[in-house]
Steps between C-alpha positions, in 0.01 A plus 500: 500500500317720251705737287472865587345743247813712518713203392266426213532854377877480527509178300271644238721808465825310492705482179398217275153480648356832370213482258363789299167620606202413285431750228848656504739515195870537465632844410531553124252224410149510365211267572604283212852473641677707233743774603452865407867609531584439129180651360598867555847479331359293219221750430752787525725335241206450269397865531861617436526274192168626367612860556822440304308344215260794485794742512676328211177498301457872556862566398464285187178681406665838548801394292274376222311832496828695488663285232200469271540839323868427429417150374225640282742759359758235411242273340348785298848601374558154347147465359477594132240770425399518865174678579410628848130556429415139585651520846807324642598167354774268623485265203751566219450371147815499289721702736755721329762763586422713195360776723843551656661520159243759392562691824874530434427599140250776582663653808875554575464277802869489592527882499182564701594228750844652549342846540256370759768311688739798505230739620367255761850420631602866521178606672533210745856599594400862540208408723727281712749785539255780573268280704771354724656842566164655582402201715824528698442872550140456617594213728832613653522877474311739727387824338210736542185405314617146419157343563327766291737456206466120515120537511519718187702227327237240590223733383648498149410131478138608457582711191464294181747532213224625269485823705875552469531435127418853385729683750788260433460536126498882517805499728700269278398692187628825649826323595520353146523150640199344330558206266811389692587214729501744792135579428418132543682494834366826642188371682692206653810666640351494851211302647297580810412135534867402487586756769221366722598137444869554576431730796299225666789263447762747628291556814548132580880527502630552858642847556772349718673392178509860387649608834765228479597608148503865610747410776727359226491835325233426239280779370141489381594405142717210614239379748237511224717308253678247726271447797137570416467406135641145531239430770201610291574293190162317508314834483731621224432182303126562532543858383708383203220276375227759557696781336608282207143384437361853517750632247479194276120518473481879464300602196339842549809703574714360208204564272504867600872561544658346187441517126805329353460133406853420621400603855183289503452270800340155491144593616492781247628268224237238580225761464581523129405136458131578550356620169223752453256253344643152551742353754711188481454390858755222478770758416378729780513212746846403376614855581340470844692180569825672402422788732409273794802271491761750638271580794454132576877443493566796732236381745621138504851611592383745767187342644670389820621854573168652399303291747755560776507873428124540505470291817775694675352834393160411642639411843540787747 
C-alpha cells in the first residue's frame, strides 16, 4: 500500500530525521563556519587596552613636561659656570656642589628660611582660623544680606595684590607697623579663596549632625570645633598647601613692607643673588632648589587630602 503524503511529512519532521534546508546557516556562524560570538568581546578588550596605553602615554608626557623645569634647575645648580643663553641642557660636565656652598656664604640662608617658614606657618594658621569661622557662619547661620556679603567676598578675588600694596603700606605706616613681622602677615590674615573653599566643604556636612549636637547642649562654637571641622579635613589640607605656597613664594609685599635684613624672607634673599651686570646662574638655581624643596615636602605629605578636598569641594 503506498505511503500517504501526511505520513511522509511526519517522518521527515520527526526527531533525528530533520535536515537543515539548503542555504541556511546555524545561528552565530558565518559562511566560513567561524563563530562571531567571541569577536565583539575580543575587539572590546583590544580597544580598552589601547585606550589605557594612550592614557598612560598622555600622563607620562604631562609628567615629563611638568618635571622638566625642576630637573633643569637641579642640573644647572650643579653645573660649574652655568650659562642659560644656550638654552636648556641636561648634560652635566664635572658636576659640583660649589654653588650651594657659595649660596650659604653669600646669603644667610638659615635665617631667611626660618623667616619664610615662620611667616608662612603663621599666615596659614590664621587663614585656617578666619576661613573656617567665616565658612561656618556663611553656611550655617541665617542673617540678612548673607548672599550679598558672600558675593562681596568673592568679588575681592578679582582684585590683584598690586592694587592693594599702596593702601596697605600707607595704613601700616600710620599704625607704625612697617618693617615688622606683623607687616609680613597683614595681607594673609584672611583669604576670600579660603572662605569659599571651606564654605563649599561645610555645605556638604549634613545639618542633622548640628541638630543632634544642639540637642546635647552644644553651641555654635562647639559644633564648629567638634562636629564640622573634623569632617572637612580634606578641604582644610588643601587650604593649608595653597596658603603655605602663597606666603612662601610672596615677593612683592615683603619687598615693600620690610627694610631690615634680619626680617628678609627667602624670595627676597634670592633676589640679591642676581647681579646688576653679571649673574652666577648656578648659584641662583641652587637658591631656587632650596626654595622649592619645602613646598615639595608639604605637598607629598598632603597630596591625598588635597585631591580629596578639591574633589569633594567640586561636588554639589
